[in-house]
C-alpha positions as CSV (number, residue, x, y, z in Angstrom):
1,M,0.3,0.2,-0.3
2,Y,1.9,2.7,-1.2
3,F,-0.9,5.7,0.0
4,E,-4.4,6.2,1.0
5,R,-7.0,9.0,1.5
6,G,-10.9,8.9,1.8
7,S,-13.9,9.7,3.4
8,K,-17.9,10.3,2.6
9,T,-16.8,13.8,3.1
10,D,-13.7,14.2,1.5
11,V,-13.0,16.0,-2.0
12,I,-9.7,15.6,-3.3
13,T,-8.5,18.0,-5.7
14,A,-6.5,18.0,-8.7
15,E,-3.9,19.7,-7.1
16,D,-4.1,17.6,-4.2
17,T,-3.7,14.7,-6.4
18,R,-1.0,15.8,-8.4
19,A,1.2,16.2,-5.0
20,I,0.0,12.7,-3.9
21,L,1.2,11.0,-7.1
22,K,4.4,12.7,-7.0
23,Q,4.7,11.8,-3.8
24,V,4.2,8.3,-4.8
25,F,6.3,8.6,-7.5
26,D,9.5,9.7,-6.0
27,A,9.8,7.1,-3.2
28,M,9.3,4.3,-6.0
29,G,12.4,5.8,-7.6
30,P,13.6,6.5,-11.2
31,K,12.0,4.5,-13.6
32,K,13.3,3.4,-17.7
33,R,10.1,2.9,-19.0
34,V,6.7,3.2,-17.9
35,L,3.0,2.2,-19.5
36,A,-0.3,3.5,-18.1
37,L,-3.5,1.4,-18.2
38,P,-6.1,4.0,-17.7
39,P,-9.9,3.4,-18.7
40,D,-11.4,4.3,-21.9
41,F,-14.1,7.2,-22.7
42,T,-17.1,4.9,-20.9
43,R,-15.2,5.5,-18.0
44,A,-14.7,9.2,-18.1
45,N,-16.5,10.3,-14.9
46,S,-13.5,8.2,-13.3
47,Y,-11.1,10.8,-12.9
48,A,-8.0,8.7,-15.2
49,G,-8.1,11.2,-18.0
50,P,-6.7,13.8,-15.7
51,I,-4.4,11.3,-13.6
52,T,-3.0,9.8,-16.7
53,E,-2.0,13.9,-17.6
54,M,-0.5,14.2,-14.6
55,V,1.3,11.2,-14.6
56,Y,2.9,12.1,-18.4
57,D,3.8,15.4,-16.5
58,Y,5.2,13.9,-14.2
59,Y,7.6,11.0,-16.2
60,G,7.5,12.8,-19.8
61,D,8.6,10.3,-22.5
62,T,9.8,7.8,-19.9
63,L,5.7,7.2,-20.2
64,T,5.9,5.4,-23.7
65,D,2.6,3.7,-24.3
66,V,-1.1,4.4,-22.6
67,M,-3.1,2.0,-23.5
68,P,-6.5,2.1,-22.8
69,A,-8.7,-1.0,-21.2
70,L,-11.3,-1.5,-23.8
71,G,-12.4,-4.1,-23.5
72,T,-15.2,-5.4,-25.7
73,H,-15.3,-1.9,-26.4
74,S,-14.9,0.0,-29.3
75,P,-11.6,1.9,-30.0
76,M,-11.7,5.7,-28.7
77,S,-12.3,8.2,-31.3
78,P,-9.6,10.6,-31.7
79,E,-12.4,13.2,-30.3
80,Q,-12.6,11.1,-26.8
81,I,-8.9,10.8,-26.9
82,K,-8.2,14.7,-26.6
83,A,-11.7,15.2,-24.6
84,M,-10.1,12.3,-22.0
85,F,-6.4,12.9,-21.6
86,G,-6.1,16.4,-22.6
87,H,-2.2,17.2,-23.5
88,L,-1.2,14.0,-23.7
89,P,0.5,12.9,-27.0
90,A,-1.8,11.0,-29.2
91,D,0.9,8.9,-30.5
92,K,1.2,7.4,-27.1
93,I,-2.1,5.9,-27.2
94,R,-2.1,2.1,-28.4
95,V,-5.0,0.4,-29.2
96,H,-6.1,-3.0,-26.9
97,D,-7.5,-6.0,-29.6
98,W,-9.2,-8.8,-27.3
99,R,-8.8,-11.2,-29.7
100,N,-6.0,-11.3,-31.5
101,D,-3.4,-9.0,-29.3
102,I,-3.1,-11.2,-26.6
103,V,-0.7,-13.9,-24.8
104,T,-2.5,-16.7,-22.5
105,V,0.0,-17.0,-19.0
106,G,-1.5,-19.5,-17.2
107,T,-4.5,-21.6,-16.9
108,V,-7.2,-21.5,-14.2
109,P,-8.2,-25.2,-13.1
110,G,-12.0,-25.9,-13.5
111,S,-11.5,-27.6,-9.8
112,Y,-11.0,-24.4,-8.5
113,V,-13.4,-22.4,-11.0
114,K,-16.4,-25.5,-9.8
115,E,-15.7,-24.7,-5.8
116,V,-16.0,-20.8,-5.9
117,S,-18.8,-21.2,-8.4
118,E,-20.5,-23.5,-5.5
119,G,-20.1,-26.6,-8.0
120,K,-22.2,-24.4,-11.1
121,L,-19.5,-24.5,-13.8
122,D,-16.3,-26.7,-14.3
123,Y,-14.3,-25.4,-16.9
124,E,-11.0,-24.1,-17.3
125,M,-9.7,-20.6,-18.1
126,N,-7.2,-19.0,-20.3
127,A,-5.7,-16.0,-18.3
128,Q,-5.0,-13.6,-21.1
129,V,-3.1,-10.1,-21.4
130,N,-2.2,-8.1,-24.0
131,K,1.2,-9.0,-24.9
132,L,2.3,-5.0,-24.2
133,L,2.0,-6.4,-20.8
134,L,4.4,-8.9,-20.8
135,D,7.1,-6.3,-22.6
136,P,10.8,-6.7,-20.0
137,S,11.7,-3.3,-20.4
138,F,8.9,-1.8,-18.9
139,D,9.9,-1.2,-14.7
140,L,6.2,0.1,-14.1
141,I,3.1,-0.9,-15.0
142,L,-0.2,1.8,-14.0
143,S,-3.3,0.8,-13.8
144,I,-5.6,3.4,-13.6
145,G,-9.3,3.3,-12.9
146,Q,-12.3,3.9,-10.5
147,V,-13.7,1.2,-8.0
148,V,-17.8,1.5,-7.9
149,P,-20.5,-1.8,-8.1
150,H,-20.4,-3.2,-11.0
151,E,-23.0,-6.6,-12.4
152,V,-20.3,-8.5,-13.4
153,I,-17.5,-8.8,-10.6
154,G,-19.0,-6.9,-7.6
155,M,-16.6,-3.5,-7.7
156,A,-15.3,-2.6,-10.8
157,N,-11.5,-2.6,-11.5
158,Y,-7.9,-3.2,-10.2
159,T,-7.5,-7.0,-11.7
160,K,-10.8,-6.4,-13.6
161,N,-8.9,-3.7,-15.0
162,I,-6.3,-6.3,-16.1
163,F,-8.6,-9.7,-17.2
164,V,-10.8,-7.9,-19.0
165,G,-9.8,-4.3,-19.9
166,V,-6.9,-5.4,-21.9
167,G,-7.7,-9.3,-21.3
168,G,-8.7,-11.4,-24.2
169,S,-11.9,-13.3,-25.1
170,D,-11.0,-16.9,-23.3
171,F,-11.0,-14.6,-20.0
172,I,-13.5,-12.3,-20.1
173,N,-16.1,-14.6,-21.9
174,K,-16.0,-17.2,-19.5
175,S,-15.6,-14.3,-16.1
176,H,-18.8,-13.0,-17.6
177,F,-20.8,-16.5,-17.3
178,I,-19.4,-17.3,-14.0
179,G,-21.1,-14.1,-12.6
180,A,-24.4,-14.4,-14.8
181,S,-24.5,-18.0,-13.5
182,Y,-23.7,-17.6,-9.7
183,G,-26.5,-14.6,-9.7
184,M,-25.9,-10.8,-10.5
185,E,-27.6,-9.7,-7.2
186,R,-25.3,-11.9,-4.9
187,I,-22.5,-10.4,-6.1
188,M,-23.4,-6.3,-7.0
189,G,-21.4,-4.6,-4.7
190,R,-19.3,-6.8,-2.9
191,A,-15.6,-6.8,-3.3
192,K,-15.2,-10.4,-3.1
193,S,-17.3,-12.9,-5.0
194,P,-16.5,-15.9,-7.4
195,V,-15.4,-13.8,-10.4
196,R,-12.9,-11.8,-8.3
197,D,-11.8,-15.1,-6.7
198,V,-10.7,-16.1,-10.4
199,F,-8.9,-13.0,-11.0
200,E,-7.2,-12.3,-7.8
201,Y,-5.9,-16.5,-8.5
202,A,-4.8,-15.1,-12.1
203,K,-2.9,-12.3,-10.6
204,V,-0.8,-14.6,-7.9
205,H,-0.3,-17.2,-9.9
206,F,0.5,-15.9,-13.5
207,L,1.3,-12.0,-13.1
208,K,3.2,-11.8,-9.8
209,N,6.4,-10.6,-11.5
210,V,4.9,-8.2,-13.8
211,P,5.7,-4.7,-12.0
212,I,1.7,-3.2,-11.7
213,V,0.6,-0.8,-9.3
214,Y,-3.1,0.2,-9.3
215,V,-4.1,3.6,-8.8
216,L,-7.6,3.8,-7.8
217,T,-10.4,6.7,-7.0
218,V,-13.5,6.4,-5.4
219,R,-15.7,8.9,-7.2
220,A,-19.3,10.9,-6.2
221,K,-21.3,13.6,-7.2
222,D,-21.4,16.6,-4.7
223,E,-24.6,17.6,-3.9
224,A,-24.2,21.0,-3.3
225,S,-22.4,21.8,-6.8
226,G,-23.7,18.8,-9.2
227,E,-20.1,18.3,-10.0
228,M,-18.1,14.9,-9.8
229,V,-15.5,14.5,-7.1
230,T,-13.0,12.5,-5.7
231,R,-14.0,11.0,-2.6
232,G,-10.7,8.6,-2.5
233,L,-7.5,7.7,-3.7
234,F,-6.2,4.4,-3.1
235,I,-2.4,3.7,-4.6
236,G,-0.8,0.1,-3.9
237,D,-0.2,-3.3,-5.8
238,D,-2.3,-5.6,-3.9
239,F,-5.6,-6.7,-2.6
240,E,-6.0,-4.4,0.7
241,C,-5.2,-1.5,-1.7
242,F,-8.4,-2.4,-3.8
243,Q,-10.5,-3.5,-0.9
244,K,-10.0,0.0,1.3
245,A,-11.2,1.5,-2.7
246,A,-14.4,-1.0,-2.4
247,D,-15.3,-0.1,1.1
248,L,-15.4,3.5,0.7
249,S,-17.4,3.2,-2.8
250,L,-20.0,1.2,-1.4
251,A,-19.9,3.4,1.5
252,T,-20.1,5.9,-1.2
253,N,-22.0,4.5,-4.5
254,F,-24.0,2.7,-2.8
255,I,-28.0,3.9,-2.5
256,M,-30.2,2.3,-0.5
257,V,-34.0,3.6,-0.9
258,E,-36.5,3.6,1.3
259,R,-39.6,2.2,-0.7
260,E,-39.3,-0.1,-3.5
261,I,-39.3,2.2,-6.6
262,K,-42.5,2.2,-9.2
263,K,-41.2,3.7,-11.9
264,C,-37.8,4.4,-12.5
265,I,-36.4,7.0,-15.4
266,V,-32.7,6.7,-15.9
267,Y,-30.5,8.6,-18.6
268,L,-28.2,8.1,-20.6
269,D,-25.7,10.7,-21.6
270,P,-25.6,10.2,-25.7
271,E,-21.6,10.7,-25.2
272,E,-20.9,7.9,-23.0
273,F,-24.0,5.9,-24.1
274,K,-24.1,4.6,-27.4
275,S,-25.1,0.8,-27.2
276,T,-27.6,-1.6,-24.5
277,W,-23.7,-3.6,-24.2
278,L,-23.3,0.0,-22.2
279,G,-26.7,1.1,-21.7
280,N,-27.9,-1.9,-19.6
281,K,-26.6,-0.2,-16.5
282,A,-29.7,1.4,-16.5
283,V,-31.0,-2.6,-15.3
284,Y,-28.3,-4.0,-13.7
285,R,-27.9,-1.2,-11.3
286,T,-31.3,-0.6,-10.3
287,R,-33.0,-4.0,-10.8
288,M,-32.2,-4.5,-6.8
289,A,-34.1,-1.1,-6.3
290,L,-37.1,-2.0,-8.5
291,A,-40.5,-3.3,-7.3
292,D,-42.5,-6.3,-8.8
293,N,-44.1,-4.8,-11.9
294,A,-42.5,-1.9,-12.1
295,E,-41.6,0.5,-15.0
296,L,-38.0,0.9,-16.1
297,I,-38.0,3.8,-18.7
298,V,-34.3,4.0,-19.6
299,L,-34.0,7.4,-21.9
300,A,-31.3,6.7,-24.5
301,P,-31.0,9.6,-27.2
302,G,-27.5,8.4,-28.4
303,L,-28.2,4.9,-28.5
304,K,-27.1,3.4,-32.2
305,E,-26.3,0.1,-31.6
306,F,-26.7,-3.3,-29.7
307,G,-22.7,-4.9,-28.7
308,E,-20.0,-3.1,-29.0
309,D,-18.5,-5.4,-31.4
310,K,-20.1,-6.6,-34.3
311,T,-20.2,-10.3,-33.7
312,I,-21.8,-9.5,-30.5
313,D,-24.1,-7.0,-31.5
314,G,-25.6,-9.7,-34.1
315,L,-25.8,-12.1,-31.3
316,I,-27.9,-9.8,-28.8
317,R,-30.1,-9.4,-31.9
318,K,-30.3,-12.7,-32.5
319,Y,-31.2,-13.8,-29.0
320,G,-32.7,-11.1,-27.3
321,Y,-32.8,-10.2,-23.5
322,K,-35.6,-12.8,-22.8
323,G,-34.5,-14.2,-19.4
324,T,-32.3,-16.8,-18.0
325,P,-34.2,-20.0,-18.6
326,H,-34.4,-19.2,-22.3
327,T,-30.6,-17.5,-22.5
328,L,-29.1,-21.0,-20.8
329,A,-31.5,-23.0,-23.5
330,C,-30.0,-21.0,-26.4
331,T,-26.7,-21.4,-25.3
332,N,-26.9,-24.9,-24.8
333,A,-28.0,-25.5,-28.0
334,N,-25.8,-23.2,-30.0
335,A,-22.1,-23.1,-31.4
336,D,-22.1,-19.1,-31.4
337,L,-23.0,-18.7,-27.5
338,Q,-20.9,-20.9,-26.7
339,A,-18.0,-19.6,-28.3
340,N,-19.2,-15.9,-26.7
341,L,-20.1,-16.8,-23.3
342,G,-19.7,-13.2,-22.6
343,A,-22.4,-12.0,-25.0
344,S,-24.6,-15.3,-22.7
345,A,-23.8,-13.5,-19.3
346,H,-25.2,-9.9,-20.8
347,L,-27.8,-11.4,-22.5
348,I,-29.1,-12.9,-18.6
349,H,-27.6,-9.7,-17.3
350,G,-30.1,-7.6,-19.3
351,S,-33.1,-9.3,-18.6
352,S,-35.6,-8.5,-16.2
353,E,-37.0,-11.9,-16.1
354,G,-40.4,-10.8,-16.4
355,R,-39.9,-9.1,-12.8
356,F,-40.5,-5.6,-14.2
357,K,-40.8,-3.8,-17.5
358,I,-38.4,-2.0,-19.2
359,I,-38.7,0.6,-22.0
360,Y,-36.0,1.6,-24.1
361,C,-36.1,5.2,-25.7
362,P,-33.6,5.7,-28.3
363,G,-33.7,8.8,-30.9
364,D,-33.6,8.0,-34.5
365,E,-30.7,5.9,-34.7
366,V,-32.4,2.5,-33.5
367,S,-36.2,1.6,-34.5
368,R,-39.4,0.2,-32.9
369,E,-38.7,-3.2,-34.4
370,E,-34.9,-2.9,-33.5
371,I,-35.9,-2.7,-30.1
372,E,-38.6,-4.8,-29.6
373,G,-36.9,-7.2,-31.5
374,V,-34.6,-7.7,-28.5
375,G,-37.1,-8.2,-25.9
376,F,-37.7,-4.7,-24.4
377,E,-40.7,-2.3,-25.0
378,Y,-40.2,0.8,-27.0
379,C,-40.9,4.4,-26.9
380,H,-39.2,7.1,-28.8
381,Y,-37.1,9.4,-26.8
382,N,-39.0,12.5,-27.5
383,D,-42.6,11.9,-27.1
384,M,-40.9,9.9,-23.5
385,V,-39.7,13.2,-22.7
386,A,-42.2,15.2,-23.1
387,R,-44.0,13.4,-20.4
388,Y,-41.4,13.4,-18.5
389,P,-39.0,16.6,-19.1
390,V,-35.2,15.3,-18.1
391,E,-34.7,19.1,-17.5
392,S,-37.1,19.1,-14.3
393,L,-35.9,16.6,-12.7
394,K,-33.8,15.8,-10.2
395,D,-31.7,12.9,-9.0
396,G,-33.8,10.9,-6.5
397,W,-37.5,11.3,-6.1
398,N,-39.9,13.6,-8.0
399,T,-43.2,14.0,-8.7
400,V,-44.7,14.6,-12.1
401,N,-48.3,15.5,-12.9
402,G,-49.3,13.5,-9.6
403,E,-46.9,10.7,-10.4
404,E,-44.0,9.7,-8.1
405,V,-41.0,8.7,-10.1
406,Y,-37.5,7.9,-9.5
407,Y,-34.9,9.6,-11.7
408,I,-31.2,8.9,-12.1
409,S,-28.9,10.9,-14.2
410,N,-26.2,8.3,-14.7
411,P,-26.4,5.0,-13.6
412,A,-22.9,4.3,-14.1
413,L,-22.4,6.1,-11.1
414,G,-23.9,4.2,-8.3
415,L,-25.8,0.9,-7.4
416,W,-29.5,1.2,-6.4
417,A,-31.5,-0.8,-4.1
418,Y,-34.1,-1.4,-1.4
419,P,-32.9,-3.3,1.6
420,D,-35.0,-6.7,1.6
421,R,-33.3,-7.1,-2.3
422,F,-29.9,-6.6,-0.8
423,K,-28.7,-9.1,1.9
424,D,-25.2,-8.4,2.6
């Protein structure tokens, strides 16, 4: 543990962050070559962009490579790179290809997977990372990102940034399927989970000689200013560092509602959410707060596709978000889903299982037929915001024309639950 600071009320400023990084890097001593692994633009709220700039300001050209942890997401555009990383030279950016640019560093045995998944699954997993991480000339690899509740692994970041963010298809697909099979609602908000156990196994057994240091933020919206602020900053190379960040994130980003939500309206920023692969955070992060037969209205003005990857987009269109039994039956019967278990897991995660209604509200780029074809109900964005004007809603409970609704301006920032549905 190199550094820790944070509380629910702390505000760590840019000046604080720069001074902390200098303190830590000075203590580490000189480096010959540094690689940074920040998230991509879909995690712009993480503050990883400015931190990566600060890393560049400290190390200069010793920071030779910056690889956004894309996972299965689309590569960042030049505009996104500029918006997120500021004056960082664009020629330092490397694109991660999760299907081709990877190396298998070891295999997690099926017996271990069976143990942590409570017997639900029994398969080997090839732990894979981008080949750049194994370049011996790097004497420091900085994995930068935000710890926040997450639907697949419980709490985002730490080893997820390595084995998913710059990982390969086998590990990504199979780890996602572990989470879906074990039960998303048993995982979200927990630092420890079967998925995290598998990641930790791979880290301890296969990457112990790779010089990775984790720079982890905890972020939240300040109620007074309405701006995102950094509540915590944790820097270290082990699980303790992550656990402390996760504890603060759970205290900061976990919203326990006092009554179940019957109508929930979630807004997806068009610059951040262009696919249901990402936009379904509206489903994942609210499901434990929703009453039976509730309505979840997803305002998605920037929606243009279902998957970030053409193969996954096609699988979502083919099989739809139609519940666990349907998805498992399709997976058992079809080789295309068997080869893409991450997509199968995503289809399970994105379904209401028939318990509540999901109404997707895109703009003009996705049609009614496409939305209904994957199992959601449809309304055009303009028609829905005419009924529920976004500009008049505040985060939390609102009354619109005598009707009580719960509004969430960005589902990526937290996790919402009703106490009876969240058993720690």
